[in-house]
TORVEXKE-180276 format. One record per residue (C-alpha): residue in one letter; residue number from 0; x, y, z. Coordinates in steps of 0.02 Angstrom, whole numbers, always signed. Layout:
N
['a' NUM [X Y Z]]
...
This chain:
450
['m' 0 [+145 +181 -1406]]
['f' 1 [+50 +68 -1524]]
['a' 2 [+149 +136 -1673]]
['g' 3 [+311 +98 -1582]]
['a' 4 [+254 -79 -1546]]
['i' 5 [+212 -102 -1731]]
['a' 6 [+383 -37 -1782]]
['i' 7 [+462 -165 -1668]]
['g' 8 [+352 -300 -1745]]
['s' 9 [+407 -251 -1919]]
['t' 10 [+589 -263 -1868]]
['a' 11 [+559 -436 -1796]]
['a' 12 [+474 -488 -1958]]
['a' 13 [+627 -430 -2053]]
['v' 14 [+736 -540 -1941]]
['g' 15 [+624 -688 -1977]]
['a' 16 [+632 -655 -2163]]
['y' 17 [+821 -643 -2153]]
['y' 18 [+827 -814 -2073]]
['v' 19 [+714 -886 -2208]]
['t' 20 [+825 -818 -2348]]
['l' 21 [+977 -895 -2262]]
['a' 22 [+901 -1065 -2226]]
['a' 23 [+795 -1099 -2381]]
['e' 24 [+819 -1102 -2568]]
['f' 25 [+673 -1024 -2658]]
['p' 26 [+619 -1085 -2830]]
['s' 27 [+631 -963 -2972]]
['d' 28 [+508 -818 -2958]]
['a' 29 [+449 -881 -2785]]
['l' 30 [+544 -756 -2678]]
['p' 31 [+447 -602 -2739]]
['d' 32 [+285 -696 -2709]]
['f' 33 [+344 -737 -2533]]
['f' 34 [+377 -554 -2491]]
['v' 35 [+208 -500 -2562]]
['i' 36 [+118 -634 -2460]]
['l' 37 [+218 -589 -2304]]
['a' 38 [+178 -403 -2323]]
['a' 39 [-8 -438 -2343]]
['l' 40 [-11 -549 -2191]]
['v' 41 [+85 -423 -2087]]
['v' 42 [-36 -283 -2133]]
['t' 43 [-183 -394 -2087]]
['s' 44 [-104 -439 -1920]]
['i' 45 [-74 -254 -1883]]
['a' 46 [-259 -219 -1910]]
['v' 47 [-308 -364 -1795]]
['v' 48 [-184 -310 -1661]]
['y' 49 [-252 -132 -1669]]
['l' 50 [-429 -193 -1638]]
['r' 51 [-366 -295 -1491]]
['h' 52 [-272 -144 -1426]]
['r' 53 [-431 -41 -1425]]
['r' 54 [-519 -178 -1329]]
['l' 55 [-380 -186 -1201]]
['v' 56 [-393 +1 -1160]]
['d' 57 [-581 +27 -1172]]
['r' 58 [-592 +70 -985]]
['l' 59 [-430 +170 -985]]
['e' 60 [-468 +286 -1131]]
['p' 61 [-606 +385 -1042]]
['w' 62 [-486 +427 -901]]
['l' 63 [-351 +475 -1026]]
['r' 64 [-470 +595 -1112]]
['r' 65 [-525 +672 -946]]
['p' 66 [-398 +639 -807]]
['s' 67 [-471 +655 -632]]
['d' 68 [-418 +621 -454]]
['s' 69 [-526 +466 -444]]
['v' 70 [-457 +313 -532]]
['d' 71 [-570 +175 -594]]
['l' 72 [-505 +6 -535]]
['d' 73 [-534 -74 -706]]
['a' 74 [-438 +68 -790]]
['w' 75 [-292 +38 -671]]
['r' 76 [-295 -149 -707]]
['q' 77 [-290 -114 -893]]
['a' 78 [-144 +7 -876]]
['l' 79 [-49 -119 -771]]
['s' 80 [-82 -269 -884]]
['w' 81 [-86 -185 -1056]]
['p' 82 [+99 -207 -1099]]
['a' 83 [+99 -395 -1062]]
['r' 84 [-71 -428 -1142]]
['l' 85 [-31 -330 -1300]]
['s' 86 [+141 -411 -1316]]
['i' 87 [+68 -585 -1299]]
['f' 88 [-61 -546 -1433]]
['i' 89 [+74 -473 -1547]]
['g' 90 [+177 -632 -1526]]
['l' 91 [+28 -743 -1565]]
['s' 92 [-10 -637 -1718]]
['a' 93 [+169 -657 -1777]]
['v' 94 [+155 -845 -1755]]
['a' 95 [-5 -843 -1857]]
['v' 96 [+81 -741 -1993]]
['g' 97 [+227 -862 -2002]]
['l' 98 [+119 -1018 -2008]]
['s' 99 [+3 -941 -2137]]
['a' 100 [+149 -890 -2248]]
['a' 101 [+224 -1065 -2231]]
['a' 102 [+59 -1147 -2280]]
['i' 103 [+33 -1032 -2430]]
['m' 104 [+210 -1058 -2494]]
['l' 105 [+193 -1244 -2468]]
['v' 106 [+39 -1244 -2578]]
['v' 107 [+119 -1131 -2709]]
['t' 108 [+289 -1217 -2723]]
['g' 109 [+255 -1390 -2653]]
['d' 110 [+420 -1381 -2559]]
['a' 111 [+398 -1449 -2381]]
['w' 112 [+572 -1392 -2324]]
['l' 113 [+536 -1216 -2381]]
['g' 114 [+373 -1216 -2284]]
['l' 115 [+465 -1282 -2129]]
['h' 116 [+598 -1146 -2137]]
['i' 117 [+466 -1011 -2159]]
['a' 118 [+373 -1077 -2006]]
['v' 119 [+533 -1076 -1902]]
['g' 120 [+572 -900 -1961]]
['g' 121 [+397 -847 -1909]]
['l' 122 [+422 -921 -1735]]
['l' 123 [+588 -829 -1715]]
['a' 124 [+505 -667 -1769]]
['a' 125 [+362 -698 -1647]]
['v' 126 [+480 -723 -1500]]
['l' 127 [+580 -566 -1536]]
['d' 128 [+423 -467 -1574]]
['a' 129 [+337 -513 -1411]]
['i' 130 [+492 -481 -1303]]
['f' 131 [+536 -310 -1370]]
['a' 132 [+357 -253 -1390]]
['w' 133 [+334 -291 -1205]]
['l' 134 [+495 -201 -1155]]
['y' 135 [+448 -49 -1258]]
['t' 136 [+266 -36 -1204]]
['d' 137 [+309 -68 -1021]]
['a' 138 [+435 +75 -1024]]
['a' 139 [+318 +189 -1122]]
['t' 140 [+171 +166 -1002]]
['r' 141 [+271 +195 -842]]
['p' 142 [+227 +383 -836]]
['l' 143 [+43 +338 -859]]
['r' 144 [+46 +210 -719]]
['r' 145 [+140 +331 -608]]
['a' 146 [+7 +464 -638]]
['l' 147 [-131 +341 -595]]
['i' 148 [-51 +271 -437]]
['a' 149 [-4 +446 -376]]
['r' 150 [-189 +486 -366]]
['s' 151 [-229 +328 -269]]
['p' 152 [-74 +244 -196]]
['m' 153 [-172 +100 -120]]
['l' 154 [-225 +27 -289]]
['p' 155 [-187 -160 -299]]
['v' 156 [-42 -229 -398]]
['t' 157 [-98 -411 -389]]
['g' 158 [-264 -498 -402]]
['p' 159 [-397 -536 -533]]
['g' 160 [-372 -451 -700]]
['i' 161 [-187 -409 -670]]
['v' 162 [-49 -498 -764]]
['r' 163 [+99 -527 -649]]
['l' 164 [+275 -560 -711]]
['g' 165 [+412 -585 -583]]
['l' 166 [+588 -519 -602]]
['g' 167 [+657 -693 -633]]
['a' 168 [+530 -726 -769]]
['k' 169 [+570 -561 -854]]
['m' 170 [+756 -595 -856]]
['a' 171 [+731 -774 -916]]
['i' 172 [+616 -721 -1058]]
['v' 173 [+736 -588 -1120]]
['i' 174 [+895 -692 -1108]]
['v' 175 [+825 -857 -1171]]
['g' 176 [+719 -780 -1309]]
['v' 177 [+852 -669 -1384]]
['q' 178 [+992 -797 -1366]]
['l' 179 [+883 -932 -1444]]
['a' 180 [+849 -824 -1596]]
['g' 181 [+1033 -778 -1613]]
['a' 182 [+1089 -959 -1594]]
['v' 183 [+967 -1022 -1725]]
['i' 184 [+1019 -889 -1850]]
['s' 185 [+1205 -916 -1818]]
['g' 186 [+1189 -1105 -1828]]
['t' 187 [+1092 -1095 -1990]]
['l' 188 [+1217 -974 -2063]]
['a' 189 [+1361 -1090 -2017]]
['y' 190 [+1273 -1243 -2086]]
['r' 191 [+1224 -1164 -2251]]
['g' 192 [+1384 -1069 -2282]]
['a' 193 [+1515 -1192 -2222]]
['s' 194 [+1526 -1296 -2380]]
['a' 195 [+1521 -1143 -2493]]
['a' 196 [+1656 -1056 -2392]]
['v' 197 [+1769 -1208 -2394]]
['a' 198 [+1744 -1231 -2580]]
['a' 199 [+1784 -1049 -2612]]
['h' 200 [+1930 -1054 -2490]]
['e' 201 [+1854 -908 -2391]]
['p' 202 [+1820 -974 -2214]]
['t' 203 [+1870 -808 -2140]]
['a' 204 [+1721 -719 -2216]]
['l' 205 [+1603 -851 -2148]]
['a' 206 [+1680 -843 -1975]]
['l' 207 [+1668 -653 -1976]]
['h' 208 [+1486 -663 -2030]]
['i' 209 [+1445 -785 -1889]]
['l' 210 [+1540 -677 -1764]]
['v' 211 [+1442 -522 -1816]]
['v' 212 [+1274 -612 -1800]]
['t' 213 [+1323 -682 -1629]]
['a' 214 [+1384 -512 -1568]]
['i' 215 [+1222 -430 -1623]]
['g' 216 [+1124 -562 -1529]]
['l' 217 [+1226 -536 -1371]]
['l' 218 [+1209 -347 -1386]]
['v' 219 [+1021 -358 -1406]]
['s' 220 [+1008 -479 -1259]]
['l' 221 [+1115 -366 -1150]]
['s' 222 [+1012 -213 -1194]]
['g' 223 [+853 -306 -1148]]
['c' 224 [+926 -361 -981]]
['l' 225 [+984 -184 -942]]
['l' 226 [+811 -119 -980]]
['v' 227 [+732 -246 -863]]
['t' 228 [+861 -204 -730]]
['r' 229 [+823 -19 -747]]
['h' 230 [+638 -55 -727]]
['t' 231 [+684 -141 -563]]
['t' 232 [+815 -25 -490]]
['d' 233 [+722 +139 -518]]
['p' 234 [+572 +91 -409]]
['l' 235 [+690 +15 -281]]
['r' 236 [+788 +177 -273]]
['e' 237 [+628 +277 -249]]
['l' 238 [+570 +157 -113]]
['t' 239 [+738 +167 -25]]
['d' 240 [+732 +358 -28]]
['l' 241 [+555 +355 +42]]
['v' 242 [+596 +238 +186]]
['g' 243 [+763 +322 +222]]
['t' 244 [+689 +497 +239]]
['l' 245 [+528 +446 +326]]
['t' 246 [+491 +529 +494]]
['p' 247 [+347 +500 +617]]
['d' 248 [+257 +655 +555]]
['q' 249 [+266 +598 +373]]
['l' 250 [+166 +436 +384]]
['s' 251 [+46 +502 +252]]
['r' 252 [+179 +482 +117]]
['r' 253 [+160 +333 +1]]
['a' 254 [+266 +232 -119]]
['l' 255 [+213 +219 -302]]
['p' 256 [+198 +35 -354]]
['i' 257 [+189 +38 -543]]
['g' 258 [+209 -147 -580]]
['g' 259 [+151 -317 -523]]
['d' 260 [+324 -390 -496]]
['e' 261 [+412 -413 -328]]
['v' 262 [+462 -229 -319]]
['g' 263 [+282 -174 -347]]
['q' 264 [+221 -295 -214]]
['l' 265 [+353 -231 -93]]
['s' 266 [+299 -51 -125]]
['a' 267 [+117 -101 -97]]
['a' 268 [+167 -187 +67]]
['v' 269 [+258 -29 +123]]
['n' 270 [+102 +73 +84]]
['g' 271 [-1 -47 +187]]
['m' 272 [+121 -32 +332]]
['l' 273 [+120 +159 +322]]
['g' 274 [-70 +159 +315]]
['g' 275 [-77 +50 +470]]
['l' 276 [+46 +161 +563]]
['e' 277 [-51 +317 +513]]
['e' 278 [-214 +239 +570]]
['r' 279 [-135 +185 +734]]
['d' 280 [-72 +361 +767]]
['f' 281 [-245 +429 +729]]
['i' 282 [-326 +305 +849]]
['k' 283 [-198 +347 +982]]
['d' 284 [-233 +531 +964]]
['a' 285 [-421 +503 +967]]
['f' 286 [-413 +391 +1121]]
['t' 287 [-299 +510 +1213]]
['r' 288 [-431 +645 +1200]]
['y' 289 [-552 +542 +1305]]
['v' 290 [-453 +417 +1408]]
['t' 291 [-283 +410 +1492]]
['r' 292 [-128 +352 +1403]]
['q' 293 [-128 +192 +1505]]
['v' 294 [-306 +148 +1454]]
['r' 295 [-266 +189 +1273]]
['d' 296 [-116 +71 +1274]]
['v' 297 [-219 -70 +1350]]
['v' 298 [-352 -52 +1215]]
['l' 299 [-229 -41 +1070]]
['q' 300 [-128 -189 +1133]]
['g' 301 [-283 -299 +1138]]
['g' 302 [-289 -308 +1328]]
['l' 303 [-479 -310 +1335]]
['e' 304 [-582 -469 +1337]]
['l' 305 [-735 -441 +1228]]
['g' 306 [-829 -579 +1320]]
['g' 307 [-802 -495 +1488]]
['e' 308 [-689 -540 +1633]]
['l' 309 [-694 -536 +1823]]
['v' 310 [-577 -408 +1902]]
['t' 311 [-551 -329 +2072]]
['a' 312 [-592 -145 +2057]]
['t' 313 [-658 +3 +2153]]
['i' 314 [-796 +120 +2097]]
['l' 315 [-801 +298 +2160]]
['m' 316 [-956 +403 +2139]]
['a' 317 [-943 +581 +2204]]
['d' 318 [-1052 +736 +2191]]
['i' 319 [-1065 +910 +2265]]
['r' 320 [-1156 +912 +2432]]
['g' 321 [-1308 +1025 +2430]]
['f' 322 [-1288 +1061 +2246]]
['t' 323 [-1475 +1074 +2207]]
['p' 324 [-1520 +1211 +2335]]
['l' 325 [-1354 +1295 +2298]]
['v' 326 [-1390 +1324 +2113]]
['e' 327 [-1578 +1353 +2121]]
['h' 328 [-1558 +1542 +2116]]
['m' 329 [-1388 +1549 +2030]]
['p' 330 [-1362 +1613 +1851]]
['p' 331 [-1327 +1472 +1726]]
['k' 332 [-1154 +1538 +1681]]
['q' 333 [-1100 +1535 +1862]]
['v' 334 [-1165 +1356 +1880]]
['v' 335 [-1061 +1305 +1728]]
['r' 336 [-906 +1388 +1801]]
['i' 337 [-928 +1295 +1966]]
['l' 338 [-951 +1127 +1878]]
['n' 339 [-802 +1158 +1765]]
['r' 340 [-688 +1196 +1914]]
['y' 341 [-753 +1048 +2012]]
['f' 342 [-739 +922 +1869]]
['t' 343 [-568 +989 +1819]]
['e' 344 [-500 +954 +1993]]
['m' 345 [-583 +785 +2006]]
['v' 346 [-533 +724 +1833]]
['e' 347 [-351 +775 +1856]]
['e' 348 [-335 +691 +2025]]
['c' 349 [-428 +533 +1973]]
['m' 350 [-329 +510 +1813]]
['e' 351 [-167 +542 +1906]]
['h' 352 [-206 +392 +2017]]
['g' 353 [-254 +274 +1877]]
['g' 354 [-441 +305 +1877]]
['l' 355 [-551 +288 +1723]]
['i' 356 [-684 +423 +1709]]
['d' 357 [-839 +324 +1666]]
['k' 358 [-968 +462 +1655]]
['f' 359 [-1031 +629 +1721]]
['i' 360 [-1206 +632 +1794]]
['g' 361 [-1260 +810 +1828]]
['d' 362 [-1144 +864 +1968]]
['a' 363 [-1085 +685 +2000]]
['i' 364 [-936 +592 +1930]]
['l' 365 [-916 +403 +1916]]
['v' 366 [-738 +338 +1919]]
['v' 367 [-671 +159 +1908]]
['f' 368 [-503 +112 +1986]]
['g' 369 [-426 -54 +1933]]
['a' 370 [-509 -79 +1763]]
['p' 371 [-463 -88 +1623]]
['v' 372 [-290 -37 +1687]]
['r' 373 [-246 -161 +1823]]
['l' 374 [-207 -95 +1997]]
['a' 375 [-161 -194 +2151]]
['p' 376 [-321 -234 +2250]]
['e' 377 [-261 -138 +2403]]
['l' 378 [-212 +12 +2296]]
['s' 379 [-378 +6 +2203]]
['a' 380 [-475 +4 +2367]]
['r' 381 [-369 +144 +2440]]
['c' 382 [-393 +259 +2291]]
['g' 383 [-582 +250 +2295]]
['p' 384 [-636 +268 +2479]]
['r' 385 [-507 +398 +2527]]
['g' 386 [-547 +498 +2373]]
['p' 387 [-419 +556 +2249]]
['g' 388 [-427 +731 +2320]]
['h' 389 [-325 +674 +2470]]
['a' 390 [-181 +620 +2361]]
['a' 391 [-111 +793 +2329]]
['p' 392 [-144 +963 +2406]]
['a' 393 [-237 +1091 +2302]]
['r' 394 [-132 +1220 +2218]]
['p' 395 [-146 +1401 +2279]]
['a' 396 [-228 +1461 +2118]]
['q' 397 [-359 +1323 +2131]]
['r' 398 [-394 +1365 +2314]]
['r' 399 [-420 +1547 +2267]]
['a' 400 [-535 +1495 +2124]]
['r' 401 [-641 +1393 +2243]]
['g' 402 [-656 +1535 +2364]]
['r' 403 [-700 +1666 +2235]]
['g' 404 [-831 +1573 +2135]]
['h' 405 [-932 +1476 +2264]]
['p' 406 [-1075 +1577 +2342]]
['a' 407 [-1089 +1458 +2488]]
['a' 408 [-907 +1487 +2528]]
['a' 409 [-938 +1674 +2522]]
['d' 410 [-1087 +1655 +2640]]
['r' 411 [-980 +1556 +2761]]
['r' 412 [-849 +1691 +2760]]
['r' 413 [-977 +1827 +2797]]
['r' 414 [-1080 +1730 +2926]]
['p' 415 [-1031 +1769 +3109]]
['h' 416 [-976 +1619 +3214]]
['r' 417 [-1054 +1587 +3383]]
['r' 418 [-946 +1526 +3523]]
['g' 419 [-926 +1339 +3511]]
['d' 420 [-963 +1333 +3325]]
['r' 421 [-780 +1321 +3279]]
['g' 422 [-753 +1173 +3393]]
['q' 423 [-906 +1084 +3323]]
['h' 424 [-844 +1110 +3145]]
['r' 425 [-673 +1045 +3192]]
['r' 426 [-745 +890 +3275]]
['a' 427 [-855 +854 +3124]]
['a' 428 [-710 +875 +3003]]
['a' 429 [-601 +764 +3110]]
['a' 430 [-736 +631 +3116]]
['r' 431 [-751 +634 +2925]]
['l' 432 [-563 +627 +2905]]
['h' 433 [-546 +478 +3022]]
['a' 434 [-690 +392 +2932]]
['h' 435 [-598 +413 +2767]]
['r' 436 [-439 +343 +2844]]
['r' 437 [-531 +192 +2912]]
['l' 438 [-608 +160 +2742]]
['g' 439 [-438 +180 +2658]]
['e' 440 [-352 +61 +2779]]
['h' 441 [-487 -70 +2799]]
['g' 442 [-600 -45 +2648]]
['h' 443 [-637 -198 +2545]]
['a' 444 [-639 -195 +2355]]
['h' 445 [-774 -294 +2268]]
['r' 446 [-759 -409 +2117]]
['i' 447 [-859 -345 +1972]]
['g' 448 [-884 -402 +1793]]
['v' 449 [-831 -279 +1657]]
């Protein structure tokens, strides 16, 4: 890449020298001296530019020698900014070469106009050199930047240490720079050759010469604009394909921003959006494993006041009656099976009626109705005192599971009933049922801080 940039610089120097030979009249034996001085200065500038090039890639070279999945941020910044920084330095070096050559020739010949024309030729060469060195190096380093960003798509494309050139600035630099050089050369050619052409009665040759120079300038300008446009449309096409084929299960895909212009910033913004959506889906999935969908939506939508708020809610705390004497002589595995069946039933019914499972305490369960998902006060009070188990009848398989696994139930099935026992059981059950109904109809919810 550096060799290509130097070749471009040499071509630009030739253009500058061509302008000087058109615009200025060299004294006898001064033209060979000018070319010798120009060659020496160009070689010196190449050596200086090479040293600067090594400095600009000192953090990038270690990664190039041993590519890895981890990308150093400084190496990425150098890869992103290297084309612009190197091109600017090449242009400044060309300016220095032109001014130095003008000063030396001014001292050697004493001709101020010659020195002025050499300085102008050096400026034209510097403009062309910087523009096309940047276009070449930017195109040549695109595969490198793509390889870096593919390993870490969230690398920044703006910020400290990154040179940013917008699309408008790129187009303006190419069009104005190339057209300026072409206009200066064409104008100088017309000015210097007009009188000679008229005197020789050959205006057609002069006009053809000017036309050729102008056409070359337009062609070079057009090629530069097309190159800039291609640098813009290719990433846009890739970004359009990514967004157009994206599905909810492909949120881990990322765009590849390989520049600091508007397209690179857009790609980085799309990556940020995809990262946020992926994180949101992960949080949703994680929350759904522990809370209901309604509670998850309240949390993700920012419906919780971190400072606390006063709400009307109902708290239900339920446990298994006689659990301690029941499990004293029971094998641990059987105890776990009983708890699993009990908590499965309770959790399903409570969550179905908008309850939030707060915690499990041994054989007890603590459920909150009305927070953080809002319920009407009367509905919140009705859910808690009546008990969620009254909301829906148990399924046959669950009733069979209760009967098979509970030793107390088995004892009740085997124990003979005395006369009158059945009536007493019925009266007790009816009393409990009516008590639940009274609590459900007339229970009062309390205001609690959460």
